[in-house]
N, C-alpha and C positions, 0 to 999 in steps of 0.2 A: 654370700657370703664367702665362698670359697672362692671366686674369681676376682672381687676386692679385695680379698688378703693375698691372695698371691701377686698380687698387683704391686700393693703394700711391700713385701718383701722383697720384688725384684728391686725396690729401688730404697730398700732399706740398707744404711749404712751404719746401722750401730755395730756394737758389740755381741757377739750372740743373738743377733736378731732380737736386742730386748724391744727395741721400737714396735716391732712386727707382732711378738706377744702381746704386747700393751694393749695394742690396736683389736688384736683377736679379742682380748677380755672385754674390751668397751664395747666390741660388737655383740658378745656373747650377753652379756649385761643388759643391753638393747633388747635383745630378742627375749629374755626370760622377762622383763617388763612388759614388754607388749603383750606375752602368752597371760601373765596374771591379770590385764587389763582386759583381754579379752574374753577371760573368765569369769570378769564380773559384769559384766554385760550381757544384756537380756537376750536371748534368741528371740529374735524377731520373725515372725510368720512369712514366709514367701508367696508374693500375688501366683495364685492359680491361673494359668494360661488359657483361655477356651481354646 
């Protein structure tokens, strides 16, 4: 996430990097949604290798 935000920031020409901050907010919201989904999924046992 850091590298994507850095690349976005380097090409951002908005005042006070507003577009970069909005991009970062969207990325963090996506990470939060993924964490909530992952918490709701049942834990599946991994097969044991012989």
